[in-house]
Short mmCIF file of the C-alpha atoms (twelve columns), coordinates in Angstrom:
data_MODEL
# 
_entry.id   MODEL 
# 
loop_
_atom_site.group_PDB 
_atom_site.id 
_atom_site.type_symbol 
_atom_site.label_atom_id 
_atom_site.label_alt_id 
_atom_site.label_comp_id 
_atom_site.label_asym_id 
_atom_site.label_seq_id 
_atom_site.Cartn_x 
_atom_site.Cartn_y 
_atom_site.Cartn_z 
_atom_site.pdbx_PDB_model_num 
ATOM 1   C CA . MET A 1   117.092 67.909 -21.100 1 
ATOM 2   C CA . LYS A 2   113.486 67.862 -22.095 1 
ATOM 3   C CA . GLY A 3   114.323 71.673 -22.321 1 
ATOM 4   C CA . ILE A 4   117.060 71.304 -24.588 1 
ATOM 5   C CA . ILE A 5   115.438 68.561 -26.450 1 
ATOM 6   C CA . GLY A 6   112.194 70.860 -26.833 1 
ATOM 7   C CA . SER A 7   114.282 74.257 -27.594 1 
ATOM 8   C CA . ILE A 8   116.446 72.171 -30.382 1 
ATOM 9   C CA . SER A 9   113.125 71.047 -31.572 1 
ATOM 10  C CA . ILE A 10  111.479 74.170 -32.158 1 
ATOM 11  C CA . PHE A 11  114.207 75.403 -34.515 1 
ATOM 12  C CA . ILE A 12  114.067 72.621 -36.536 1 
ATOM 13  C CA . ILE A 13  110.797 72.660 -36.938 1 
ATOM 14  C CA . TYR A 14  110.661 76.169 -38.113 1 
ATOM 15  C CA . LEU A 15  113.339 75.346 -40.260 1 
ATOM 16  C CA . CYS A 16  111.844 71.949 -41.645 1 
ATOM 17  C CA . SER A 17  108.986 74.005 -42.936 1 
ATOM 18  C CA . GLY A 18  111.036 76.875 -43.994 1 
ATOM 19  C CA . ILE A 19  113.060 74.110 -46.349 1 
ATOM 20  C CA . PHE A 20  109.129 72.821 -46.971 1 
ATOM 21  C CA . LEU A 21  108.443 76.382 -48.319 1 
ATOM 22  C CA . GLY A 22  111.188 76.462 -50.242 1 
ATOM 23  C CA . THR A 23  113.517 79.138 -48.420 1 
ATOM 24  C CA . TRP A 24  116.072 78.996 -45.584 1 
ATOM 25  C CA . PRO A 25  117.857 81.523 -43.294 1 
ATOM 26  C CA . PHE A 26  120.739 83.469 -45.942 1 
ATOM 27  C CA . LYS A 27  119.340 82.106 -49.003 1 
ATOM 28  C CA . TYR A 28  120.754 85.267 -50.983 1 
ATOM 29  C CA . GLY A 29  123.615 86.300 -48.836 1 
ATOM 30  C CA . TYR A 30  124.549 86.898 -45.301 1 
ATOM 31  C CA . GLU A 31  124.079 90.656 -45.917 1 
ATOM 32  C CA . SER A 32  121.703 90.136 -42.776 1 
ATOM 33  C CA . TRP A 33  123.839 88.177 -40.138 1 
ATOM 34  C CA . LEU A 34  124.199 90.770 -37.584 1 
ATOM 35  C CA . ILE A 35  120.439 91.250 -37.192 1 
ATOM 36  C CA . TYR A 36  119.972 87.402 -37.576 1 
ATOM 37  C CA . LEU A 37  122.532 86.990 -34.685 1 
ATOM 38  C CA . ILE A 38  121.008 89.549 -32.433 1 
ATOM 39  C CA . SER A 39  117.450 88.077 -32.617 1 
ATOM 40  C CA . TYR A 40  118.396 84.567 -32.417 1 
ATOM 41  C CA . SER A 41  120.393 85.346 -29.567 1 
ATOM 42  C CA . ILE A 42  117.997 86.945 -27.742 1 
ATOM 43  C CA . ILE A 43  115.627 84.079 -28.547 1 
ATOM 44  C CA . SER A 44  117.713 81.726 -27.177 1 
ATOM 45  C CA . ILE A 45  117.979 83.323 -24.010 1 
ATOM 46  C CA . MET A 46  114.168 83.154 -24.049 1 
ATOM 47  C CA . LEU A 47  114.261 79.416 -24.916 1 
ATOM 48  C CA . TYR A 48  116.558 78.628 -22.193 1 
ATOM 49  C CA . TYR A 49  114.054 80.224 -19.252 1 
ATOM 50  C CA . SER A 50  111.505 78.501 -21.162 1 
ATOM 51  C CA . SER A 51  113.439 74.895 -21.147 1 
ATOM 52  C CA . LYS A 52  114.080 75.292 -17.478 1 
ATOM 53  C CA . ILE A 53  110.642 76.008 -16.632 1 
ATOM 54  C CA . VAL A 54  110.007 73.254 -18.315 1 
ATOM 55  C CA . ASN A 55  112.612 70.990 -16.743 1 
ATOM 56  C CA . ARG A 56  110.689 71.607 -13.350 1 
ATOM 57  C CA . PHE A 57  108.172 68.876 -13.777 1 
ATOM 58  C CA . ARG A 58  108.669 65.627 -13.769 1 
ATOM 59  C CA . GLY A 59  106.633 62.458 -15.153 1 
ATOM 60  C CA . ILE A 60  103.339 62.469 -17.152 1 
ATOM 61  C CA . LYS A 61  102.912 66.048 -16.091 1 
ATOM 62  C CA . GLY A 62  106.270 67.564 -17.367 1 
ATOM 63  C CA . ILE A 63  105.104 65.279 -20.773 1 
ATOM 64  C CA . ILE A 64  102.177 67.833 -21.256 1 
ATOM 65  C CA . ILE A 65  103.884 70.804 -20.302 1 
ATOM 66  C CA . PHE A 66  106.657 69.784 -22.857 1 
ATOM 67  C CA . LEU A 67  104.081 69.107 -25.155 1 
ATOM 68  C CA . ILE A 68  102.221 72.416 -24.428 1 
ATOM 69  C CA . TRP A 69  105.280 73.950 -24.903 1 
ATOM 70  C CA . VAL A 70  106.298 72.768 -28.320 1 
ATOM 71  C CA . SER A 71  102.864 73.592 -29.489 1 
ATOM 72  C CA . ILE A 72  102.530 77.003 -28.334 1 
ATOM 73  C CA . SER A 73  105.963 77.896 -29.599 1 
ATOM 74  C CA . THR A 74  105.538 76.418 -33.152 1 
ATOM 75  C CA . ILE A 75  101.884 75.812 -34.344 1 
ATOM 76  C CA . TYR A 76  100.947 79.818 -34.941 1 
ATOM 77  C CA . GLY A 77  104.357 80.650 -36.295 1 
ATOM 78  C CA . VAL A 78  104.206 77.387 -38.818 1 
ATOM 79  C CA . ILE A 79  100.395 78.754 -40.215 1 
ATOM 80  C CA . LYS A 80  101.706 82.125 -40.178 1 
ATOM 81  C CA . MET A 81  104.572 81.003 -42.117 1 
ATOM 82  C CA . LYS A 82  102.504 79.187 -44.589 1 
ATOM 83  C CA . GLU A 83  100.127 82.316 -45.088 1 
ATOM 84  C CA . ASP A 84  102.943 84.465 -45.863 1 
ATOM 85  C CA . HIS A 85  104.128 82.486 -48.076 1 
ATOM 86  C CA . ASP A 86  100.916 81.942 -50.095 1 
ATOM 87  C CA . LEU A 87  100.434 85.876 -50.402 1 
ATOM 88  C CA . SER A 88  104.145 86.030 -51.690 1 
ATOM 89  C CA . ILE A 89  103.348 83.691 -54.501 1 
ATOM 90  C CA . SER A 90  100.144 84.841 -55.105 1 
ATOM 91  C CA . GLY A 91  101.664 88.434 -55.217 1 
ATOM 92  C CA . ASP A 92  99.509  90.234 -52.684 1 
ATOM 93  C CA . TRP A 93  102.818 90.378 -50.877 1 
ATOM 94  C CA . ASN A 94  102.630 94.085 -49.679 1 
ATOM 95  C CA . LYS A 95  105.669 94.688 -47.322 1 
ATOM 96  C CA . PHE A 96  108.661 96.694 -48.387 1 
ATOM 97  C CA . PHE A 97  111.463 93.448 -48.165 1 
ATOM 98  C CA . GLY A 98  111.288 90.055 -49.606 1 
ATOM 99  C CA . TRP A 99  109.264 87.389 -48.180 1 
ATOM 100 C CA . GLU A 100 112.473 85.550 -46.945 1 
ATOM 101 C CA . PHE A 101 113.938 87.942 -45.292 1 
ATOM 102 C CA . VAL A 102 110.937 89.147 -43.638 1 
ATOM 103 C CA . LEU A 103 110.499 85.294 -42.510 1 
ATOM 104 C CA . TRP A 104 113.955 84.408 -40.894 1 
ATOM 105 C CA . GLU A 105 114.979 87.955 -39.594 1 
ATOM 106 C CA . VAL A 106 111.514 89.000 -37.976 1 
ATOM 107 C CA . GLY A 107 109.227 86.633 -38.602 1 
ATOM 108 C CA . VAL A 108 110.801 83.846 -36.520 1 
ATOM 109 C CA . PRO A 109 111.936 85.312 -34.097 1 
ATOM 110 C CA . ILE A 110 108.436 87.255 -33.469 1 
ATOM 111 C CA . TYR A 111 106.832 84.327 -33.655 1 
ATOM 112 C CA . ILE A 112 109.240 82.047 -30.931 1 
ATOM 113 C CA . GLY A 113 109.706 84.986 -29.017 1 
ATOM 114 C CA . ALA A 114 105.959 86.068 -28.738 1 
ATOM 115 C CA . SER A 115 104.741 82.650 -27.570 1 
ATOM 116 C CA . ASN A 116 107.560 81.693 -25.206 1 
ATOM 117 C CA . LEU A 117 107.218 84.962 -23.017 1 
ATOM 118 C CA . ILE A 118 103.646 84.228 -23.109 1 
ATOM 119 C CA . PHE A 119 104.743 81.120 -21.669 1 
ATOM 120 C CA . ILE A 120 106.821 82.615 -19.292 1 
ATOM 121 C CA . VAL A 121 104.878 85.056 -18.061 1 
ATOM 122 C CA . GLY A 122 101.497 82.576 -17.683 1 
ATOM 123 C CA . PHE A 123 103.857 80.339 -15.874 1 
ATOM 124 C CA . PHE A 124 105.363 82.898 -13.249 1 
ATOM 125 C CA . SER A 125 101.429 84.499 -13.326 1 
ATOM 126 C CA . ILE A 126 99.914  80.888 -12.128 1 
ATOM 127 C CA . ARG A 127 102.534 80.323 -9.960  1 
ATOM 128 C CA . THR A 128 102.288 83.575 -8.097  1 
ATOM 129 C CA . VAL A 129 98.264  83.290 -7.590  1 
ATOM 130 C CA . ILE A 130 98.959  79.860 -6.278  1 
ATOM 131 C CA . LEU A 131 101.382 81.100 -3.905  1 
ATOM 132 C CA . VAL A 132 99.239  83.530 -2.731  1 
ATOM 133 C CA . ASN A 133 96.454  81.241 -2.273  1 
ATOM 134 C CA . ASN A 134 98.759  79.012 -0.567  1 
ATOM 135 C CA . LEU A 135 99.695  82.192 1.502   1 
ATOM 136 C CA . ARG A 136 96.217  83.151 2.671   1 
ATOM 137 C CA . ASP A 137 95.372  79.633 3.444   1 
ATOM 138 C CA . ASP A 138 98.191  79.415 5.503   1 
ATOM 139 C CA . SER A 139 97.146  82.595 7.315   1 
ATOM 140 C CA . ASN A 140 94.008  81.461 7.641   1 
ATOM 141 C CA . LYS A 141 94.840  78.672 9.707   1 
ATOM 142 C CA . ARG A 142 96.935  80.144 11.876  1 
ATOM 143 C CA . ILE A 143 93.779  82.834 13.153  1 
ATOM 144 C CA . ARG A 144 91.398  79.908 13.815  1 
# 
């Protein structure tokens, strides 16, 4: 259940941040719905696997992992959203597309996707190191 709540809250945090900055998906029309659908489908799959990882942990450890996951997935992206918004407002925006298109169709999927990829790879890397260490300890015990 923590995973579903976390996935939904990650999307809601980005949506609320965007609304606070004066934008939301499809503000100027639905021309980019296909890009939006593909990128957010991939993000949903990554969030699904991340939520399965979070749901493995129970108790206080589970709450800590949940908070780390949501924080990793949102803090950098929201800060970057604010920086890009400030660049757009000041006129220093030098990208080809407008700020809102870049934010919803490219930015948010990259922010969520990269952080969740780091989370998933980090989890499996730590798990592999622990497993190898346990196997090495077990083999040393058998030899003695």
